[in-house]
C-alpha positions in Angstrom: 95.9 9.3 3.8 99.6 10.5 4.7 100.7 8.4 1.6 98.2 10.1 -0.5 99.3 13.4 0.7 103.0 12.7 0.0 101.7 11.6 -3.5 100.1 14.7 -3.9 102.9 16.9 -2.7 104.9 14.9 -5.1 103.5 15.9 -8.3 105.6 17.6 -10.8 105.1 21.6 -11.6 103.5 20.2 -15.2 101.0 18.5 -13.2 100.2 21.1 -10.9 99.9 23.5 -13.7 97.8 21.0 -15.7 95.5 20.3 -12.4 95.2 24.1 -12.3 94.1 24.5 -15.7 91.6 21.8 -15.8 90.1 23.3 -12.3 89.7 26.7 -14.2 88.4 25.5 -17.3 86.3 22.4 -16.3 83.4 24.5 -14.9 83.3 26.5 -17.9 82.9 23.7 -20.0 80.4 21.8 -17.8 78.1 24.8 -18.0 78.6 25.0 -21.5 77.6 21.5 -22.1 74.8 21.7 -19.6 73.5 24.9 -21.2 73.3 22.9 -24.3 71.8 20.2 -23.1 69.0 22.6 -21.4 68.6 24.3 -24.7 68.1 21.0 -26.8 65.6 19.6 -24.3 63.7 22.7 -23.5 63.9 24.7 -26.8 64.8 22.4 -29.8 63.1 19.2 -28.6 59.4 20.6 -27.9 59.8 22.5 -31.1 60.6 19.5 -33.1 57.3 18.0 -31.7 55.5 21.0 -32.6 56.5 20.6 -36.0 55.8 16.5 -35.8 52.5 17.2 -34.8 51.7 19.7 -37.3 53.2 17.1 -39.8 50.7 14.6 -38.6 47.7 16.9 -38.6 48.6 17.5 -42.4 48.5 13.9 -42.9 45.1 13.3 -40.7 43.6 16.4 -43.0 44.9 14.4 -46.3 42.9 11.1 -45.1 39.8 13.2 -44.2 40.1 14.5 -48.0 40.4 10.8 -49.1 37.5 10.1 -46.8 35.4 12.8 -48.6 35.6 11.0 -51.9 35.0 7.7 -50.1 31.8 9.3 -48.7 30.8 10.5 -51.8 31.1 7.4 -54.2 29.2 5.3 -51.4 26.3 8.0 -51.3 26.2 7.9 -54.9 26.3 4.1 -55.1 23.5 3.7 -52.5 21.2 6.4 -54.0 21.3 4.7 -57.5 21.0 0.8 -56.4 19.6 1.2 -52.7 22.5 -1.4 -51.7 22.6 -1.6 -47.8 26.4 -2.4 -48.3 27.3 1.2 -49.5 25.3 2.4 -46.5 27.6 0.3 -44.3 30.6 1.6 -46.3 29.5 5.3 -45.9 29.1 4.8 -42.2 32.4 3.2 -41.8 34.1 6.0 -43.8 32.2 8.7 -41.5 33.4 7.3 -38.5 36.8 7.4 -39.5 36.5 11.1 -40.6 35.1 11.8 -37.3 38.2 9.9 -35.6 40.6 12.0 -37.7 38.8 15.2 -36.6 39.6 14.1 -33.0 43.0 13.2 -33.6 43.7 16.8 -35.2 41.8 18.3 -32.2 44.1 16.3 -29.7 47.3 17.2 -31.8 46.4 21.3 -32.3 46.5 22.0 -28.7 46.6 25.9 -28.3 47.8 26.7 -31.9 45.5 29.4 -33.1 46.2 28.8 -36.8 45.4 25.1 -36.7 42.1 25.8 -34.5 41.0 28.2 -36.9 41.5 25.8 -39.8 39.9 23.0 -38.1 37.1 25.1 -37.3 36.4 25.7 -40.9 37.0 22.2 -41.7 34.4 21.1 -39.2 32.0 23.3 -40.6 32.2 22.1 -44.0 32.0 18.3 -42.8 29.2 19.0 -40.4 27.2 20.3 -43.7 28.3 17.3 -45.8 27.5 14.7 -43.1 24.1 16.2 -42.6 23.2 16.5 -46.2 24.5 13.1 -47.0 22.6 11.6 -44.1 19.5 12.7 -45.4 20.0 11.3 -48.7 20.8 7.8 -47.0 17.7 8.4 -44.6 15.3 8.0 -47.6 13.6 4.8 -48.4 14.4 3.0 -51.6 11.7 1.5 -53.8 11.7 -2.1 -54.7 15.0 -4.0 -54.3 17.5 -2.7 -56.7 16.2 0.8 -57.0 17.6 3.9 -55.8 16.4 6.5 -53.3 13.2 8.1 -54.2 14.5 12.0 -54.2 17.1 11.6 -56.9 17.6 15.2 -57.0 18.5 15.8 -53.5 21.0 12.9 -53.8 22.5 14.8 -56.8 22.6 18.1 -55.1 24.8 16.7 -52.2 27.0 15.0 -54.8 27.5 18.3 -56.4 28.4 19.7 -52.7 31.5 17.2 -52.4 33.5 18.3 -55.0 32.9 21.9 -53.9 33.7 20.8 -50.4 36.9 18.8 -51.5 38.3 21.9 -53.2 37.8 24.1 -50.2 39.3 21.4 -48.0 42.3 21.3 -50.4 42.7 24.8 -50.0 43.0 24.7 -46.6 45.4 21.9 -46.7 47.4 23.9 -49.0 47.6 26.7 -46.5 48.0 24.9 -43.7 51.0 22.9 -45.9 52.6 26.2 -46.9 52.9 27.8 -43.6 53.9 24.3 -41.9 56.6 23.9 -44.3 58.0 27.3 -44.3 58.0 27.5 -40.4 59.4 23.9 -40.3 62.3 24.8 -43.0 63.1 28.1 -41.1 63.1 26.7 -37.6 65.0 23.7 -38.9 67.6 25.9 -40.4 67.8 28.1 -37.5 68.3 25.2 -35.2 71.1 23.9 -37.3 72.8 27.0 -37.5 72.6 26.9 -33.6 74.0 23.7 -33.3 77.0 24.2 -35.8 77.8 27.3 -33.4 77.5 25.5 -30.3 79.7 22.8 -31.7 82.1 25.2 -33.0 82.2 27.1 -29.5 82.9 23.5 -28.1 85.6 22.9 -30.5 87.3 26.5 -30.1 87.1 26.0 -26.2 89.0 22.7 -26.6 91.3 24.3 -28.8 92.0 27.2 -26.4 92.7 24.8 -23.6 95.1 22.9 -25.7 96.6 26.3 -26.8 96.7 27.4 -22.9 98.5 24.0 -22.2 101.2 24.5 -24.8 101.7 28.2 -23.5 101.9 26.9 -20.0 104.1 24.1 -20.7 106.4 26.8 -23.1 106.3 29.6 -20.6 106.8 27.8 -17.1 107.6 24.0 -17.3 110.4 24.2 -20.1 111.9 27.1 -18.4 112.0 25.4 -14.9 113.4 22.3 -16.8 116.2 24.4 -18.0 116.8 25.8 -14.8 116.7 22.3 -13.4 119.3 21.1 -16.0 121.5 24.2 -15.1 121.6 23.1 -11.4 122.7 19.7 -12.8 125.3 20.8 -14.6 126.9 23.2 -11.8 126.6 20.2 -9.6 128.4 18.0 -11.9 131.4 20.7 -12.4 130.3 22.2 -15.5 130.2 25.9 -15.4 130.7 27.4 -18.8 127.2 27.3 -19.9 124.7 29.8 -18.4 121.0 29.1 -18.2 119.0 31.3 -20.7 115.6 32.0 -20.2 113.5 34.9 -21.2 110.0 34.0 -20.1 108.2 34.4 -17.8 110.1 37.3 -16.2 110.0 35.7 -12.9 111.8 32.6 -13.9 114.1 34.7 -16.1 115.1 36.7 -12.8 115.9 33.5 -11.2 117.8 32.2 -14.2 120.0 35.7 -13.9 120.3 35.1 -10.4 121.5 31.8 -10.9 124.1 32.8 -13.4 125.5 35.4 -11.2 125.8 32.8 -8.2 127.6 30.6 -10.9 130.0 33.2 -11.9 130.9 33.8 -8.3 131.4 30.5 -7.6 133.9 30.1 -10.5 135.6 33.2 -9.3 135.8 31.8 -5.8 137.2 28.3 -7.1 139.7 30.2 -9.1 141.1 32.3 -6.4 141.2 28.9 -4.1 143.1 27.1 -6.8 145.6 30.2 -7.3 145.9 30.3 -3.2 146.5 26.9 -3.1 149.5 27.1 -5.6 151.3 30.3 -4.2 152.7 31.4 -0.7 150.7 33.6 1.2 153.8 35.8 2.2 155.5 36.1 -1.0 153.0 35.0 -3.6 155.4 33.0 -5.0 154.5 29.5 -6.2 155.0 27.2 -2.9 156.4 23.9 -2.3 153.6 21.7 -3.9 153.5 23.7 -7.2 157.3 23.3 -7.1 156.9 19.5 -6.9 154.5 19.5 -9.5 156.7 21.5 -12.1 159.7 19.5 -11.4 157.7 16.2 -11.8 156.6 17.7 -15.3 160.1 18.5 -16.3 161.5 15.3 -15.1 158.7 12.9 -17.2 159.5 15.5 -20.3 163.2 14.7 -20.2 162.5 11.1 -19.6 160.6 11.3 -22.9 163.4 12.9 -24.6 162.5 16.4 -24.1 164.9 19.5 -23.5 167.4 19.2 -20.6 166.8 21.8 -17.8 168.7 22.9 -14.8 167.9 23.1 -11.4 169.5 26.0 -9.0 169.7 26.3 -5.5 170.2 30.0 -4.0 170.8 30.9 -0.3 170.7 34.3 1.4 173.1 34.6 4.5 171.4 36.3 7.5 168.1 37.0 5.8 165.9 37.0 9.1 168.1 40.2 9.9 167.2 41.7 6.7 163.5 40.8 7.0 163.4 42.0 10.5 165.2 45.3 9.6 163.4 46.2 6.3 160.2 44.1 6.5 159.1 41.5 3.7 160.7 41.7 0.3 
């Protein structure tokens, strides 16, 4: 635990700024993603399911329409030939139509528009089924002959095209409404999804921009301060630290530059004091030895000759005691 604590405390300023930014932005990003997920799960997907059910209803209506023509054909052939096979074909087609109606009732749910259309189609189907069944219930004559009441069969046969046209009209209305709603809904959802994606991309871009700004404004300025401190510690005092942003670090940089100038001034004074006598401000013995060594080296290298003069003042102490330092 202690090692983990030391490692955390040893993180750089850049790491701390990154952690702070992540902590600030992560909840917003999580909430945005969660909101999008909830929106998609509770709004988009249910609506798509409704559109899918409407599409399935259209397909079932079309199968019912096809079943009408199968029923009409089977009834006509039975009325003409009396063949029991066509009665079986009629019964099979009738059961399929009934099954399609049950499927439609299960898919329509609480949709009032589809429920009203289904009621209208149910009425059409009930009338056709009843009239056709009456024809099929008629007894045929000899084998191979049709039903006895051909006029009734012809009347029912004429009902099928009318019913099919009515069914086609209902189908067209349902199809137009369904396709229009489906197209508008998909377009709206597509725009919303694009906007959500754009918002996420903008958020990520703003995070990157924020990181860049923090890096330029704080981290790089702090790096310049560290570099300036290293230069001063290595003895290089001629390059000041130049920071303009943020103002807090700029003030620190100005204070650091003033401190560096004072250090240079103090070092200059110390060097000067080390070269001169404190009483007379003349160059001291150490500086005399250095100058003499330099001239001797210059003379040895073929430089200009020089003369060393020695002077003495008699009774200088008495003069000094009487008149002070000169």
